[in-house]
One Martini backbone bead per residue (centre of mass of N, CA, C, O) as a GRO file, in nm:
protein
  252
    1MET     BB    1  13.923  10.561  11.541
    2SER     BB    2  13.659  10.453  11.648
    3ARG     BB    3  13.441  10.164  11.631
    4PHE     BB    4  13.098  10.065  11.510
    5LEU     BB    5  12.819   9.881  11.533
    6LEU     BB    6  12.553   9.913  11.316
    7LYS     BB    7  12.200   9.940  11.389
    8LEU     BB    8  11.888   9.909  11.201
    9HIS     BB    9  11.601   9.797  11.300
   10GLY     BB   10  11.782   9.512  11.322
   11TYR     BB   11  11.977   9.599  11.097
   12GLN     BB   12  12.267   9.529  10.950
   13VAL     BB   13  12.484   9.784  10.781
   14GLY     BB   14  12.766   9.807  10.937
   15VAL     BB   15  13.084   9.968  10.959
   16TYR     BB   16  13.145  10.268  11.145
   17THR     BB   17  13.232  10.552  11.246
   18ALA     BB   18  13.139  10.742  11.500
   19PHE     BB   19  13.016  10.986  11.316
   20TYR     BB   20  12.788  10.753  11.191
   21ILE     BB   21  12.590  10.749  11.409
   22HIS     BB   22  12.277  10.644  11.479
   23CYS     BB   23  12.021  10.770  11.705
   24GLY     BB   24  11.697  10.678  11.635
   25HIS     BB   25  11.556  10.894  11.493
   26LEU     BB   26  11.374  11.054  11.296
   27TRP     BB   27  11.416  11.177  10.985
   28GLU     BB   28  11.273  11.461  11.041
   29ASN     BB   29  11.523  11.544  11.247
   30ILE     BB   30  11.692  11.592  11.000
   31ARG     BB   31  11.977  11.785  10.898
   32VAL     BB   32  12.174  11.960  10.686
   33CYS     BB   33  12.535  11.956  10.677
   34LYS     BB   34  12.877  12.072  10.719
   35ASP     BB   35  13.205  11.907  10.708
   36SER     BB   36  13.521  12.033  10.713
   37ARG     BB   37  13.700  11.786  10.789
   38PHE     BB   38  13.558  11.580  10.545
   39LEU     BB   39  13.401  11.709  10.299
   40ARG     BB   40  13.096  11.617  10.385
   41LYS     BB   41  12.786  11.512  10.398
   42LEU     BB   42  12.577  11.574  10.668
   43TYR     BB   43  12.347  11.472  10.948
   44LEU     BB   44  12.156  11.650  11.183
   45CYS     BB   45  12.017  11.602  11.486
   46LYS     BB   46  11.779  11.794  11.658
   47ALA     BB   47  11.758  11.617  11.924
   48CYS     BB   48  12.095  11.516  11.983
   49LYS     BB   49  12.339  11.613  11.760
   50LEU     BB   50  12.394  11.393  11.583
   51GLN     BB   51  12.566  11.232  11.326
   52VAL     BB   52  12.493  11.157  10.974
   53HIS     BB   53  12.577  10.984  10.720
   54ASP     BB   54  12.475  10.953  10.398
   55LYS     BB   55  12.489  10.646  10.386
   56VAL     BB   56  12.298  10.602  10.624
   57ARG     BB   57  12.060  10.764  10.505
   58ASP     BB   58  11.994  10.552  10.285
   59GLU     BB   59  11.906  10.338  10.499
   60LEU     BB   60  11.686  10.495  10.631
   61LEU     BB   61  11.525  10.523  10.336
   62HIS     BB   62  11.459  10.245  10.301
   63LYS     BB   63  11.165  10.118  10.200
   64LEU     BB   64  11.154   9.853  10.386
   65LEU     BB   65  11.195  10.035  10.665
   66LEU     BB   66  10.920  10.154  10.663
   67ASP     BB   67  10.697  10.298  10.898
   68ILE     BB   68  10.352  10.225  10.805
   69PRO     BB   69  10.038  10.266  10.768
   70SER     BB   70   9.740  10.052  10.669
   71ARG     BB   71   9.549  10.281  10.812
   72LEU     BB   72   9.310  10.528  10.736
   73ASP     BB   73   9.134  10.813  10.879
   74THR     BB   74   8.822  10.962  10.868
   75GLU     BB   75   8.512  11.072  10.928
   76ARG     BB   76   8.390  10.859  10.683
   77LEU     BB   77   8.662  10.689  10.652
   78ILE     BB   78   8.824  10.398  10.529
   79ILE     BB   79   9.179  10.350  10.466
   80ARG     BB   80   9.318  10.053  10.311
   81LYS     BB   81   9.462   9.777  10.284
   82TYR     BB   82   9.454   9.505  10.131
   83THR     BB   83   9.281   9.194  10.178
   84GLU     BB   84   9.168   8.906  10.228
   85GLY     BB   85   8.850   8.921  10.037
   86ASP     BB   86   8.829   9.203   9.870
   87GLY     BB   87   8.749   9.114   9.587
   88ARG     BB   88   8.439   9.114   9.613
   89GLU     BB   89   8.409   9.424   9.647
   90LEU     BB   90   8.525   9.496   9.365
   91TYR     BB   91   8.331   9.333   9.194
   92LEU     BB   92   8.064   9.471   9.290
   93LEU     BB   93   8.133   9.758   9.191
   94LEU     BB   94   8.138   9.683   8.879
   95GLY     BB   95   7.816   9.599   8.880
   96ARG     BB   96   7.757   9.906   8.953
   97ASN     BB   97   7.669  10.227   8.837
   98ASN     BB   98   7.847  10.204   8.578
   99ASN     BB   99   8.152  10.155   8.644
  100ARG     BB  100   8.291   9.992   8.420
  101GLU     BB  101   8.246  10.195   8.193
  102PHE     BB  102   8.399  10.428   8.327
  103LEU     BB  103   8.676  10.270   8.376
  104TRP     BB  104   8.770  10.205   8.086
  105GLU     BB  105   8.871  10.511   8.042
  106ASN     BB  106   9.052  10.535   8.332
  107VAL     BB  107   9.070  10.206   8.459
  108GLU     BB  108   9.136   9.932   8.293
  109GLU     BB  109   9.255   9.725   8.496
  110VAL     BB  110   8.975   9.711   8.645
  111ALA     BB  111   8.758   9.680   8.416
  112SER     BB  112   8.888   9.390   8.314
  113ILE     BB  113   8.749   9.248   8.527
  114LYS     BB  114   8.543   8.942   8.529
  115THR     BB  115   8.594   8.816   8.810
  116GLU     BB  116   8.625   8.733   9.145
  117ARG     BB  117   8.904   8.598   9.115
  118GLU     BB  118   9.045   8.829   8.976
  119ALA     BB  119   8.995   9.034   9.202
  120GLU     BB  120   9.157   8.874   9.420
  121ILE     BB  121   9.422   8.881   9.278
  122LYS     BB  122   9.455   9.182   9.274
  123VAL     BB  123   9.459   9.235   9.581
  124ARG     BB  124   9.700   9.049   9.638
  125LYS     BB  125   9.901   9.206   9.476
  126HIS     BB  126   9.877   9.468   9.634
  127SER     BB  127   9.976   9.352   9.898
  128ALA     BB  128  10.259   9.278   9.786
  129GLU     BB  129  10.337   9.562   9.701
  130TRP     BB  130  10.333   9.686   9.973
  131PHE     BB  131  10.563   9.514  10.110
  132ALA     BB  132  10.770   9.604   9.858
  133ARG     BB  133  10.716   9.912   9.796
  134ASP     BB  134  10.582   9.954   9.490
  135ARG     BB  135  10.276   9.992   9.608
  136PHE     BB  136   9.987  10.192   9.718
  137VAL     BB  137   9.692  10.028   9.781
  138MET     BB  138   9.352  10.147   9.854
  139GLY     BB  139   9.064  10.115  10.015
  140LEU     BB  140   8.724  10.242  10.031
  141TRP     BB  141   8.526  10.298  10.340
  142LEU     BB  142   8.211  10.350  10.447
  143LYS     BB  143   8.116  10.377  10.768
  144SER     BB  144   7.794  10.402  10.766
  145GLU     BB  145   7.784  10.123  10.557
  146ASN     BB  146   8.022   9.932  10.515
  147LYS     BB  147   8.144  10.031  10.228
  148TYR     BB  148   8.266   9.984   9.917
  149VAL     BB  149   8.381  10.294   9.699
  150GLY     BB  150   8.706  10.257   9.637
  151GLU     BB  151   9.032  10.413   9.529
  152ILE     BB  152   9.384  10.426   9.613
  153TRP     BB  153   9.685  10.523   9.451
  154ILE     BB  154  10.055  10.465   9.491
  155GLU     BB  155  10.349  10.561   9.298
  156PRO     BB  156  10.663  10.530   9.274
  157LYS     BB  157  10.916  10.709   9.101
  158LYS     BB  158  11.140  10.843   9.313
  159TRP     BB  159  11.314  10.778   9.602
  160GLU     BB  160  11.545  11.004   9.585
  161VAL     BB  161  11.360  11.256   9.627
  162PRO     BB  162  11.069  11.196   9.673
  163SER     BB  163  10.837  11.046   9.427
  164PHE     BB  164  10.476  11.049   9.341
  165GLU     BB  165  10.183  10.889   9.238
  166ILE     BB  166   9.828  10.974   9.217
  167GLY     BB  167   9.517  10.790   9.248
  168TRP     BB  168   9.157  10.741   9.143
  169PHE     BB  169   8.836  10.595   9.253
  170LEU     BB  170   8.468  10.609   9.223
  171ASP     BB  171   8.166  10.548   9.287
  172GLN     BB  172   7.911  10.679   9.114
  173GLY     BB  173   7.701  10.668   9.366
  174TYR     BB  174   7.931  10.870   9.543
  175GLN     BB  175   7.922  11.125   9.412
  176ARG     BB  176   7.909  11.460   9.515
  177ARG     BB  177   8.025  11.425   9.852
  178GLY     BB  178   8.344  11.450   9.908
  179ILE     BB  179   8.502  11.185   9.918
  180ALA     BB  180   8.749  11.210   9.731
  181THR     BB  181   8.869  11.447   9.884
  182GLU     BB  182   8.898  11.321  10.158
  183ALA     BB  183   9.083  11.080  10.061
  184ALA     BB  184   9.313  11.257   9.921
  185GLN     BB  185   9.399  11.421  10.165
  186ARG     BB  186   9.482  11.180  10.342
  187ALA     BB  187   9.691  11.072  10.140
  188LEU     BB  188   9.881  11.330  10.149
  189GLU     BB  189   9.961  11.288  10.432
  190PHE     BB  190  10.083  11.012  10.391
  191LEU     BB  191  10.304  11.108  10.190
  192PHE     BB  192  10.443  11.352  10.363
  193ASN     BB  193  10.465  11.202  10.651
  194ASP     BB  194  10.529  10.882  10.583
  195LEU     BB  195  10.695  10.902  10.290
  196ASN     BB  196  10.847  11.183  10.250
  197ALA     BB  197  10.758  11.360  10.032
  198HIS     BB  198  10.837  11.604   9.781
  199LYS     BB  199  10.659  11.479   9.549
  200VAL     BB  200  10.338  11.509   9.372
  201ILE     BB  201  10.142  11.340   9.120
  202VAL     BB  202   9.908  11.400   8.845
  203ILE     BB  203   9.746  11.187   8.591
  204THR     BB  204   9.515  11.306   8.339
  205ARG     BB  205   9.257  11.326   8.145
  206ASP     BB  206   9.110  11.580   7.945
  207THR     BB  207   8.828  11.401   7.965
  208ASN     BB  208   8.833  11.435   8.311
  209PRO     BB  209   8.691  11.673   8.491
  210ARG     BB  210   8.686  11.550   8.785
  211SER     BB  211   8.986  11.498   8.817
  212LEU     BB  212   9.101  11.784   8.762
  213LYS     BB  213   8.937  11.933   8.978
  214LEU     BB  214   9.048  11.784   9.219
  215ALA     BB  215   9.337  11.860   9.192
  216GLU     BB  216   9.288  12.167   9.212
  217ARG     BB  217   9.142  12.156   9.494
  218LEU     BB  218   9.400  12.038   9.642
  219GLY     BB  219   9.657  12.221   9.498
  220PHE     BB  220   9.746  12.160   9.228
  221ARG     BB  221   9.969  12.209   8.969
  222ARG     BB  222   9.997  12.286   8.650
  223GLU     BB  223  10.267  12.152   8.421
  224GLY     BB  224  10.094  12.000   8.178
  225HIS     BB  225   9.999  11.943   7.814
  226PHE     BB  226   9.930  11.654   7.625
  227ARG     BB  227   9.814  11.694   7.324
  228GLU     BB  228   9.682  11.445   7.155
  229SER     BB  229   9.876  11.178   7.269
  230ARG     BB  230   9.625  10.986   7.232
  231ILE     BB  231   9.453  10.666   7.142
  232GLU     BB  232   9.095  10.551   7.141
  233ASN     BB  233   8.873  10.437   6.935
  234GLY     BB  234   8.948  10.688   6.742
  235LYS     BB  235   9.026  10.878   6.998
  236ARG     BB  236   9.154  11.167   7.110
  237TYR     BB  237   9.391  11.251   7.375
  238GLY     BB  238   9.501  11.397   7.671
  239LEU     BB  239   9.756  11.495   7.920
  240LEU     BB  240   9.755  11.587   8.262
  241TYR     BB  241   9.993  11.765   8.471
  242TYR     BB  242  10.043  11.743   8.824
  243GLY     BB  243  10.180  11.934   9.113
  244MET     BB  244  10.333  11.875   9.448
  245LEU     BB  245  10.483  12.020   9.714
  246ARG     BB  246  10.564  12.021  10.033
  247THR     BB  247  10.532  12.330  10.070
  248GLU     BB  248  10.240  12.336   9.945
  249PHE     BB  249  10.102  12.149  10.148
  250SER     BB  250  10.178  12.319  10.419
  251SER     BB  251  10.011  12.583  10.306
  252ILE     BB  252   9.700  12.470  10.302
   0.00000   0.00000   0.00000
């Protein structure tokens, strides 16, 4: 059987037999089939009918090879990866509209930022996490005011599923305008269409009614309630777990 040198997006991933060749089409074109000759799971490209072995499939899905956008747009928002200089915007948000006090209970790692320098370090770390595909953290800018108003973060849980956790916060002065819903809906499109998510989860405190209502409004299903499982400053609280599958997202 002839052998071919396989290259994937410019990366040499090894030498495979002819029926292992990757055709170059997007992963979304590939469907699973069974090859009775080799008793192995193969992946058939719907565009050109070439077969891709599951070992090559793993290379296709390698997180560092994902070609994903760093900016998402909605009618009112720019949602993008943090860049150098964005720390000042984050620091200014913490100083207005009682945001720091609100975030102490819900997003402590942000609320604990004390200086503009610390904020800049934080956003540069997020930028590095993005390139390593360890975390996808994006700021929210309101187009009409060119103003930073919040954040969406996405954390991979298991790339082999693939499953992700999503979270958010919004400037208190811009709540009750549908901004968080608009941002989260666009982020879900990013998750299922660009990151090829099979499942997305939300974990929120049961003392945060706005966050849990948003999850339910987006179509997440409640999968669990860990009642009074945490304690902070002498007060107990629980965690609510929500989940959404790809099929549930596509049916919304």
